[in-house]
PDB file of N, CA, C and O in Angstrom, chain B, residues numbered from 101:
ATOM      1  N   UNK B 101      -6.282   5.075  30.446  1.00  0.00           N
ATOM      2  CA  UNK B 101      -6.184   5.380  29.044  1.00  0.00           C
ATOM      3  C   UNK B 101      -5.270   6.578  28.799  1.00  0.00           C
ATOM      4  O   UNK B 101      -4.316   6.481  28.026  1.00  0.00           O
ATOM      5  N   UNK B 102      -5.556   7.715  29.456  1.00  0.00           N
ATOM      6  CA  UNK B 102      -4.708   8.899  29.303  1.00  0.00           C
ATOM      7  C   UNK B 102      -4.039   9.210  30.637  1.00  0.00           C
ATOM      8  O   UNK B 102      -4.585   8.917  31.701  1.00  0.00           O
ATOM      9  N   UNK B 103      -2.855   9.806  30.568  1.00  0.00           N
ATOM     10  CA  UNK B 103      -2.165  10.228  31.779  1.00  0.00           C
ATOM     11  C   UNK B 103      -2.952  11.371  32.429  1.00  0.00           C
ATOM     12  O   UNK B 103      -3.419  12.279  31.742  1.00  0.00           O
ATOM     13  N   UNK B 104      -3.092  11.320  33.752  1.00  0.00           N
ATOM     14  CA  UNK B 104      -3.737  12.416  34.468  1.00  0.00           C
ATOM     15  C   UNK B 104      -2.734  13.568  34.596  1.00  0.00           C
ATOM     16  O   UNK B 104      -1.549  13.404  34.307  1.00  0.00           O
ATOM     17  N   UNK B 105      -3.213  14.710  35.024  1.00  0.00           N
ATOM     18  CA  UNK B 105      -2.309  15.858  35.219  1.00  0.00           C
ATOM     19  C   UNK B 105      -1.230  15.511  36.231  1.00  0.00           C
ATOM     20  O   UNK B 105      -0.060  15.843  36.038  1.00  0.00           O
ATOM     21  N   UNK B 106      -1.624  14.840  37.314  1.00  0.00           N
ATOM     22  CA  UNK B 106      -0.657  14.476  38.346  1.00  0.00           C
ATOM     23  C   UNK B 106       0.362  13.463  37.822  1.00  0.00           C
ATOM     24  O   UNK B 106       1.551  13.570  38.119  1.00  0.00           O
ATOM     25  N   UNK B 107      -0.097  12.486  37.047  1.00  0.00           N
ATOM     26  CA  UNK B 107       0.817  11.502  36.462  1.00  0.00           C
ATOM     27  C   UNK B 107       1.794  12.167  35.505  1.00  0.00           C
ATOM     28  O   UNK B 107       2.974  11.819  35.465  1.00  0.00           O
ATOM     29  N   UNK B 108       1.298  13.120  34.741  1.00  0.00           N
ATOM     30  CA  UNK B 108       2.143  13.828  33.787  1.00  0.00           C
ATOM     31  C   UNK B 108       3.215  14.650  34.505  1.00  0.00           C
ATOM     32  O   UNK B 108       4.355  14.732  34.049  1.00  0.00           O
ATOM     33  N   UNK B 109       2.838  15.255  35.626  1.00  0.00           N
ATOM     34  CA  UNK B 109       3.808  16.006  36.436  1.00  0.00           C
ATOM     35  C   UNK B 109       4.875  15.053  36.983  1.00  0.00           C
ATOM     36  O   UNK B 109       6.067  15.359  36.950  1.00  0.00           O
ATOM     37  N   UNK B 110       4.436  13.903  37.482  1.00  0.00           N
ATOM     38  CA  UNK B 110       5.383  12.927  38.028  1.00  0.00           C
ATOM     39  C   UNK B 110       6.297  12.377  36.932  1.00  0.00           C
ATOM     40  O   UNK B 110       7.490  12.180  37.165  1.00  0.00           O
ATOM     41  N   UNK B 111       5.752  12.130  35.748  1.00  0.00           N
ATOM     42  CA  UNK B 111       6.535  11.551  34.661  1.00  0.00           C
ATOM     43  C   UNK B 111       7.557  12.541  34.099  1.00  0.00           C
ATOM     44  O   UNK B 111       8.716  12.186  33.885  1.00  0.00           O
ATOM     45  N   UNK B 112       7.126  13.778  33.861  1.00  0.00           N
ATOM     46  CA  UNK B 112       8.023  14.769  33.254  1.00  0.00           C
ATOM     47  C   UNK B 112       8.869  15.500  34.280  1.00  0.00           C
ATOM     48  O   UNK B 112       9.964  15.968  33.969  1.00  0.00           O
ATOM     49  N   UNK B 113       8.361  15.600  35.509  1.00  0.00           N
ATOM     50  CA  UNK B 113       9.065  16.362  36.534  1.00  0.00           C
ATOM     51  C   UNK B 113       8.729  17.844  36.506  1.00  0.00           C
ATOM     52  O   UNK B 113       9.356  18.633  37.212  1.00  0.00           O
ATOM     53  N   UNK B 114       7.754  18.230  35.704  1.00  0.00           N
ATOM     54  CA  UNK B 114       7.391  19.646  35.555  1.00  0.00           C
ATOM     55  C   UNK B 114       5.905  19.858  35.740  1.00  0.00           C
ATOM     56  O   UNK B 114       5.097  19.012  35.358  1.00  0.00           O
ATOM     57  N   UNK B 115       5.537  21.010  36.340  1.00  0.00           N
ATOM     58  CA  UNK B 115       4.145  21.422  36.454  1.00  0.00           C
ATOM     59  C   UNK B 115       3.756  22.354  35.308  1.00  0.00           C
ATOM     60  O   UNK B 115       2.595  22.393  34.899  1.00  0.00           O
ATOM     61  N   UNK B 116       4.723  23.098  34.795  1.00  0.00           N
ATOM     62  CA  UNK B 116       4.469  24.083  33.743  1.00  0.00           C
ATOM     63  C   UNK B 116       4.292  23.358  32.404  1.00  0.00           C
ATOM     64  O   UNK B 116       5.101  22.509  32.031  1.00  0.00           O
ATOM     65  N   UNK B 117       3.225  23.710  31.695  1.00  0.00           N
ATOM     66  CA  UNK B 117       2.838  22.996  30.481  1.00  0.00           C
ATOM     67  C   UNK B 117       3.942  23.004  29.421  1.00  0.00           C
ATOM     68  O   UNK B 117       4.252  21.956  28.855  1.00  0.00           O
ATOM     69  N   UNK B 118       4.538  24.163  29.142  1.00  0.00           N
ATOM     70  CA  UNK B 118       5.530  24.189  28.071  1.00  0.00           C
ATOM     71  C   UNK B 118       6.773  23.376  28.449  1.00  0.00           C
ATOM     72  O   UNK B 118       7.461  22.852  27.573  1.00  0.00           O
ATOM     73  N   UNK B 119       7.060  23.272  29.734  1.00  0.00           N
ATOM     74  CA  UNK B 119       8.175  22.429  30.185  1.00  0.00           C
ATOM     75  C   UNK B 119       7.823  20.948  30.020  1.00  0.00           C
ATOM     76  O   UNK B 119       8.680  20.141  29.659  1.00  0.00           O
ATOM     77  N   UNK B 120       6.561  20.593  30.283  1.00  0.00           N
ATOM     78  CA  UNK B 120       6.113  19.221  30.059  1.00  0.00           C
ATOM     79  C   UNK B 120       6.246  18.852  28.584  1.00  0.00           C
ATOM     80  O   UNK B 120       6.694  17.755  28.247  1.00  0.00           O
ATOM     81  N   UNK B 121       5.856  19.773  27.715  1.00  0.00           N
ATOM     82  CA  UNK B 121       5.932  19.530  26.270  1.00  0.00           C
ATOM     83  C   UNK B 121       7.381  19.340  25.843  1.00  0.00           C
ATOM     84  O   UNK B 121       7.680  18.453  25.043  1.00  0.00           O
ATOM     85  N   UNK B 122       8.277  20.160  26.366  1.00  0.00           N
ATOM     86  CA  UNK B 122       9.700  20.016  26.042  1.00  0.00           C
ATOM     87  C   UNK B 122      10.247  18.677  26.529  1.00  0.00           C
ATOM     88  O   UNK B 122      11.025  18.028  25.829  1.00  0.00           O
ATOM     89  N   UNK B 123       9.837  18.263  27.737  1.00  0.00           N
ATOM     90  CA  UNK B 123      10.301  16.988  28.280  1.00  0.00           C
ATOM     91  C   UNK B 123       9.776  15.825  27.444  1.00  0.00           C
ATOM     92  O   UNK B 123      10.527  14.904  27.123  1.00  0.00           O
ATOM     93  N   UNK B 124       8.503  15.860  27.093  1.00  0.00           N
ATOM     94  CA  UNK B 124       7.922  14.787  26.278  1.00  0.00           C
ATOM     95  C   UNK B 124       8.606  14.697  24.918  1.00  0.00           C
ATOM     96  O   UNK B 124       8.854  13.605  24.408  1.00  0.00           O
ATOM     97  N   UNK B 125       8.907  15.852  24.339  1.00  0.00           N
ATOM     98  CA  UNK B 125       9.610  15.881  23.055  1.00  0.00           C
ATOM     99  C   UNK B 125      11.014  15.302  23.210  1.00  0.00           C
ATOM    100  O   UNK B 125      11.467  14.544  22.353  1.00  0.00           O
ATOM    101  N   UNK B 126      11.701  15.649  24.287  1.00  0.00           N
ATOM    102  CA  UNK B 126      13.045  15.125  24.530  1.00  0.00           C
ATOM    103  C   UNK B 126      13.020  13.607  24.740  1.00  0.00           C
ATOM    104  O   UNK B 126      13.952  12.911  24.338  1.00  0.00           O
ATOM    105  N   UNK B 127      11.957  13.095  25.367  1.00  0.00           N
ATOM    106  CA  UNK B 127      11.815  11.654  25.576  1.00  0.00           C
ATOM    107  C   UNK B 127      11.449  10.925  24.284  1.00  0.00           C
ATOM    108  O   UNK B 127      11.566   9.703  24.201  1.00  0.00           O
ATOM    109  N   UNK B 128      11.002  11.685  23.267  1.00  0.00           N
ATOM    110  CA  UNK B 128      10.512  11.054  22.043  1.00  0.00           C
ATOM    111  C   UNK B 128       9.133  10.447  22.239  1.00  0.00           C
ATOM    112  O   UNK B 128       8.740   9.521  21.529  1.00  0.00           O
ATOM    113  N   UNK B 129       8.407  10.980  23.211  1.00  0.00           N
ATOM    114  CA  UNK B 129       7.098  10.456  23.573  1.00  0.00           C
ATOM    115  C   UNK B 129       6.020  11.054  22.669  1.00  0.00           C
ATOM    116  O   UNK B 129       5.906  12.276  22.575  1.00  0.00           O
ATOM    117  N   UNK B 130       5.226  10.207  22.001  1.00  0.00           N
ATOM    118  CA  UNK B 130       4.144  10.749  21.179  1.00  0.00           C
ATOM    119  C   UNK B 130       3.050  11.361  22.056  1.00  0.00           C
ATOM    120  O   UNK B 130       2.649  10.775  23.062  1.00  0.00           O
ATOM    121  N   UNK B 131       2.577  12.528  21.668  1.00  0.00           N
ATOM    122  CA  UNK B 131       1.506  13.195  22.401  1.00  0.00           C
ATOM    123  C   UNK B 131       0.788  14.145  21.454  1.00  0.00           C
ATOM    124  O   UNK B 131       1.300  14.493  20.389  1.00  0.00           O
ATOM    125  N   UNK B 132      -0.388  14.550  21.857  1.00  0.00           N
ATOM    126  CA  UNK B 132      -1.174  15.553  21.141  1.00  0.00           C
ATOM    127  C   UNK B 132      -1.478  16.669  22.118  1.00  0.00           C
ATOM    128  O   UNK B 132      -1.459  16.465  23.332  1.00  0.00           O
ATOM    129  N   UNK B 133      -1.755  17.838  21.594  1.00  0.00           N
ATOM    130  CA  UNK B 133      -2.159  18.958  22.449  1.00  0.00           C
ATOM    131  C   UNK B 133      -3.675  19.020  22.487  1.00  0.00           C
ATOM    132  O   UNK B 133      -4.339  18.960  21.452  1.00  0.00           O
ATOM    133  N   UNK B 134      -4.217  19.143  23.697  1.00  0.00           N
ATOM    134  CA  UNK B 134      -5.657  19.275  23.862  1.00  0.00           C
ATOM    135  C   UNK B 134      -6.105  20.685  23.505  1.00  0.00           C
ATOM    136  O   UNK B 134      -5.289  21.541  23.165  1.00  0.00           O
ATOM    137  N   UNK B 135      -7.395  20.912  23.584  1.00  0.00           N
ATOM    138  CA  UNK B 135      -7.948  22.216  23.220  1.00  0.00           C
ATOM    139  C   UNK B 135      -7.458  23.336  24.127  1.00  0.00           C
ATOM    140  O   UNK B 135      -7.472  24.502  23.730  1.00  0.00           O
ATOM    141  N   UNK B 136      -7.024  23.001  25.341  1.00  0.00           N
ATOM    142  CA  UNK B 136      -6.521  24.006  26.272  1.00  0.00           C
ATOM    143  C   UNK B 136      -5.003  24.085  26.258  1.00  0.00           C
ATOM    144  O   UNK B 136      -4.410  24.757  27.102  1.00  0.00           O
ATOM    145  N   UNK B 137      -4.370  23.407  25.309  1.00  0.00           N
ATOM    146  CA  UNK B 137      -2.925  23.480  25.164  1.00  0.00           C
ATOM    147  C   UNK B 137      -2.148  22.512  26.034  1.00  0.00           C
ATOM    148  O   UNK B 137      -0.917  22.541  26.047  1.00  0.00           O
ATOM    149  N   UNK B 138      -2.852  21.651  26.763  1.00  0.00           N
ATOM    150  CA  UNK B 138      -2.182  20.663  27.612  1.00  0.00           C
ATOM    151  C   UNK B 138      -1.823  19.426  26.793  1.00  0.00           C
ATOM    152  O   UNK B 138      -2.581  19.028  25.909  1.00  0.00           O
ATOM    153  N   UNK B 139      -0.673  18.816  27.079  1.00  0.00           N
ATOM    154  CA  UNK B 139      -0.317  17.596  26.360  1.00  0.00           C
ATOM    155  C   UNK B 139      -1.191  16.422  26.810  1.00  0.00           C
ATOM    156  O   UNK B 139      -1.479  16.255  27.995  1.00  0.00           O
ATOM    157  N   UNK B 140      -1.595  15.628  25.841  1.00  0.00           N
ATOM    158  CA  UNK B 140      -2.387  14.425  26.100  1.00  0.00           C
ATOM    159  C   UNK B 140      -1.513  13.241  25.721  1.00  0.00           C
ATOM    160  O   UNK B 140      -1.061  13.125  24.582  1.00  0.00           O
ATOM    161  N   UNK B 141      -1.281  12.357  26.697  1.00  0.00           N
ATOM    162  CA  UNK B 141      -0.380  11.231  26.503  1.00  0.00           C
ATOM    163  C   UNK B 141      -1.108   9.946  26.871  1.00  0.00           C
ATOM    164  O   UNK B 141      -1.756   9.871  27.915  1.00  0.00           O
ATOM    165  N   UNK B 142      -1.003   8.944  26.020  1.00  0.00           N
ATOM    166  CA  UNK B 142      -1.592   7.643  26.329  1.00  0.00           C
ATOM    167  C   UNK B 142      -0.754   6.926  27.384  1.00  0.00           C
ATOM    168  O   UNK B 142       0.475   6.905  27.313  1.00  0.00           O
ATOM    169  N   UNK B 143      -1.435   6.347  28.355  1.00  0.00           N
ATOM    170  CA  UNK B 143      -0.757   5.586  29.396  1.00  0.00           C
ATOM    171  C   UNK B 143       0.025   4.427  28.782  1.00  0.00           C
ATOM    172  O   UNK B 143       1.122   4.112  29.242  1.00  0.00           O
ATOM    173  N   UNK B 144      -0.525   3.795  27.757  1.00  0.00           N
ATOM    174  CA  UNK B 144       0.148   2.664  27.106  1.00  0.00           C
ATOM    175  C   UNK B 144       1.492   3.083  26.504  1.00  0.00           C
ATOM    176  O   UNK B 144       2.442   2.300  26.509  1.00  0.00           O
ATOM    177  N   UNK B 145       1.577   4.309  25.985  1.00  0.00           N
ATOM    178  CA  UNK B 145       2.845   4.795  25.414  1.00  0.00           C
ATOM    179  C   UNK B 145       3.901   4.972  26.494  1.00  0.00           C
ATOM    180  O   UNK B 145       5.077   4.679  26.277  1.00  0.00           O
ATOM    181  N   UNK B 146       3.480   5.452  27.657  1.00  0.00           N
ATOM    182  CA  UNK B 146       4.415   5.626  28.771  1.00  0.00           C
ATOM    183  C   UNK B 146       4.882   4.263  29.260  1.00  0.00           C
ATOM    184  O   UNK B 146       6.067   4.078  29.536  1.00  0.00           O
ATOM    185  N   UNK B 147       3.957   3.302  29.372  1.00  0.00           N
ATOM    186  CA  UNK B 147       4.326   1.960  29.801  1.00  0.00           C
ATOM    187  C   UNK B 147       5.307   1.337  28.818  1.00  0.00           C
ATOM    188  O   UNK B 147       6.268   0.684  29.225  1.00  0.00           O
ATOM    189  N   UNK B 148       5.070   1.537  27.534  1.00  0.00           N
ATOM    190  CA  UNK B 148       5.970   1.004  26.511  1.00  0.00           C
ATOM    191  C   UNK B 148       7.337   1.672  26.613  1.00  0.00           C
ATOM    192  O   UNK B 148       8.365   1.007  26.489  1.00  0.00           O
ATOM    193  N   UNK B 149       7.352   2.972  26.838  1.00  0.00           N
ATOM    194  CA  UNK B 149       8.600   3.724  26.966  1.00  0.00           C
ATOM    195  C   UNK B 149       9.422   3.241  28.158  1.00  0.00           C
ATOM    196  O   UNK B 149      10.648   3.161  28.091  1.00  0.00           O
ATOM    197  N   UNK B 150       8.732   2.922  29.241  1.00  0.00           N
ATOM    198  CA  UNK B 150       9.404   2.490  30.459  1.00  0.00           C
ATOM    199  C   UNK B 150       9.765   1.003  30.445  1.00  0.00           C
ATOM    200  O   UNK B 150      10.326   0.489  31.413  1.00  0.00           O
ATOM    201  N   UNK B 151       9.445   0.320  29.356  1.00  0.00           N
ATOM    202  CA  UNK B 151       9.868  -1.068  29.198  1.00  0.00           C
ATOM    203  C   UNK B 151       8.893  -2.115  29.678  1.00  0.00           C
ATOM    204  O   UNK B 151       9.282  -3.262  29.898  1.00  0.00           O
ATOM    205  N   UNK B 152       7.646  -1.755  29.846  1.00  0.00           N
ATOM    206  CA  UNK B 152       6.647  -2.726  30.265  1.00  0.00           C
ATOM    207  C   UNK B 152       6.435  -3.750  29.164  1.00  0.00           C
ATOM    208  O   UNK B 152       6.306  -3.394  27.992  1.00  0.00           O
ATOM    209  N   UNK B 153       6.398  -5.025  29.543  1.00  0.00           N
ATOM    210  CA  UNK B 153       6.170  -6.073  28.546  1.00  0.00           C
ATOM    211  C   UNK B 153       4.692  -6.334  28.349  1.00  0.00           C
ATOM    212  O   UNK B 153       4.287  -6.876  27.320  1.00  0.00           O
ATOM    213  N   UNK B 154       3.885  -5.956  29.322  1.00  0.00           N
ATOM    214  CA  UNK B 154       2.439  -6.084  29.181  1.00  0.00           C
ATOM    215  C   UNK B 154       1.830  -4.704  29.298  1.00  0.00           C
ATOM    216  O   UNK B 154       2.200  -3.920  30.172  1.00  0.00           O
ATOM    217  N   UNK B 155       0.920  -4.424  28.437  1.00  0.00           N
ATOM    218  CA  UNK B 155       0.261  -3.120  28.440  1.00  0.00           C
ATOM    219  C   UNK B 155      -1.153  -3.307  28.977  1.00  0.00           C
ATOM    220  O   UNK B 155      -1.885  -4.190  28.529  1.00  0.00           O
ATOM    221  N   UNK B 156      -1.525  -2.476  29.932  1.00  0.00           N
ATOM    222  CA  UNK B 156      -2.851  -2.566  30.528  1.00  0.00           C
ATOM    223  C   UNK B 156      -3.921  -2.389  29.463  1.00  0.00           C
ATOM    224  O   UNK B 156      -3.776  -1.591  28.537  1.00  0.00           O
ATOM    225  N   UNK B 157      -4.985  -3.142  29.613  1.00  0.00           N
ATOM    226  CA  UNK B 157      -6.140  -3.076  28.716  1.00  0.00           C
ATOM    227  C   UNK B 157      -5.818  -3.516  27.290  1.00  0.00           C
ATOM    228  O   UNK B 157      -6.532  -3.144  26.358  1.00  0.00           O
ATOM    229  N   UNK B 158      -4.771  -4.290  27.105  1.00  0.00           N
ATOM    230  CA  UNK B 158      -4.469  -4.807  25.773  1.00  0.00           C
ATOM    231  C   UNK B 158      -5.500  -5.875  25.434  1.00  0.00           C
ATOM    232  O   UNK B 158      -5.812  -6.717  26.276  1.00  0.00           O
ATOM    233  N   UNK B 159      -6.032  -5.856  24.218  1.00  0.00           N
ATOM    234  CA  UNK B 159      -7.030  -6.859  23.857  1.00  0.00           C
ATOM    235  C   UNK B 159      -6.417  -8.258  23.839  1.00  0.00           C
ATOM    236  O   UNK B 159      -5.282  -8.448  23.401  1.00  0.00           O
ATOM    237  N   UNK B 160      -7.181  -9.221  24.316  1.00  0.00           N
ATOM    238  CA  UNK B 160      -6.710 -10.593  24.316  1.00  0.00           C
ATOM    239  C   UNK B 160      -6.802 -11.163  22.906  1.00  0.00           C
ATOM    240  O   UNK B 160      -7.655 -10.767  22.111  1.00  0.00           O
ATOM    241  N   UNK B 161      -5.900 -12.106  22.614  1.00  0.00           N
ATOM    242  CA  UNK B 161      -5.966 -12.771  21.321  1.00  0.00           C
ATOM    243  C   UNK B 161      -7.209 -13.627  21.282  1.00  0.00           C
ATOM    244  O   UNK B 161      -7.496 -14.359  22.230  1.00  0.00           O
ATOM    245  N   UNK B 162      -7.933 -13.542  20.215  1.00  0.00           N
ATOM    246  CA  UNK B 162      -9.153 -14.306  20.068  1.00  0.00           C
ATOM    247  C   UNK B 162      -8.954 -15.313  18.938  1.00  0.00           C
ATOM    248  O   UNK B 162      -8.703 -14.929  17.796  1.00  0.00           O
ATOM    249  N   UNK B 163      -9.063 -16.573  19.254  1.00  0.00           N
ATOM    250  CA  UNK B 163      -8.912 -17.645  18.281  1.00  0.00           C
ATOM    251  C   UNK B 163     -10.212 -18.429  18.216  1.00  0.00           C
ATOM    252  O   UNK B 163     -10.880 -18.616  19.233  1.00  0.00           O
ATOM    253  N   UNK B 164     -10.570 -18.883  17.034  1.00  0.00           N
ATOM    254  CA  UNK B 164     -11.759 -19.724  16.936  1.00  0.00           C
ATOM    255  C   UNK B 164     -11.517 -21.094  17.577  1.00  0.00           C
ATOM    256  O   UNK B 164     -10.378 -21.544  17.697  1.00  0.00           O
ATOM    257  N   UNK B 165     -12.577 -21.728  17.973  1.00  0.00           N
ATOM    258  CA  UNK B 165     -12.511 -23.073  18.547  1.00  0.00           C
ATOM    259  C   UNK B 165     -12.500 -24.064  17.396  1.00  0.00           C
ATOM    260  O   UNK B 165     -13.560 -24.505  16.951  1.00  0.00           O
ATOM    261  N   UNK B 166     -11.320 -24.420  16.906  1.00  0.00           N
ATOM    262  CA  UNK B 166     -11.196 -25.316  15.766  1.00  0.00           C
ATOM    263  C   UNK B 166     -11.673 -26.722  16.099  1.00  0.00           C
ATOM    264  O   UNK B 166     -12.122 -27.443  15.208  1.00  0.00           O
ATOM    265  N   UNK B 167     -11.587 -27.125  17.354  1.00  0.00           N
ATOM    266  CA  UNK B 167     -12.042 -28.452  17.756  1.00  0.00           C
ATOM    267  C   UNK B 167     -13.547 -28.618  17.557  1.00  0.00           C
ATOM    268  O   UNK B 167     -14.030 -29.732  17.354  1.00  0.00           O
ATOM    269  N   UNK B 168     -14.270 -27.535  17.612  1.00  0.00           N
ATOM    270  CA  UNK B 168     -15.712 -27.613  17.426  1.00  0.00           C
ATOM    271  C   UNK B 168     -16.098 -27.976  15.988  1.00  0.00           C
ATOM    272  O   UNK B 168     -17.225 -28.405  15.741  1.00  0.00           O
ATOM    273  N   UNK B 169     -15.179 -27.807  15.048  1.00  0.00           N
ATOM    274  CA  UNK B 169     -15.457 -28.123  13.637  1.00  0.00           C
ATOM    275  C   UNK B 169     -15.227 -29.588  13.295  1.00  0.00           C
ATOM    276  O   UNK B 169     -15.699 -30.079  12.270  1.00  0.00           O
ATOM    277  N   UNK B 170     -14.489 -30.287  14.174  1.00  0.00           N
ATOM    278  CA  UNK B 170     -14.201 -31.698  13.905  1.00  0.00           C
ATOM    279  C   UNK B 170     -15.438 -32.542  14.099  1.00  0.00           C
ATOM    280  O   UNK B 170     -16.239 -32.299  15.001  1.00  0.00           O
ATOM    281  N   UNK B 171     -15.586 -33.548  13.236  1.00  0.00           N
ATOM    282  CA  UNK B 171     -16.764 -34.412  13.281  1.00  0.00           C
ATOM    283  C   UNK B 171     -16.471 -35.683  14.031  1.00  0.00           C
ATOM    284  O   UNK B 171     -17.350 -36.534  14.171  1.00  0.00           O
TER     285      UNK B 171
END
């Protein structure tokens, strides 16, 4: 769901928080700051940024069984 600290370091290339924030801003990556000032990034946003066509944990389309209504 959220990027771990290690994933965030690997993605941005920085360990220092303000450098991570600058990198995320430069990437145009949406993020929020947590209560301790660390950036919080959704894994799905990173996957979308990197061009993933399928996003992990995406809800499946749910369709009714129309055949069950036929008499």
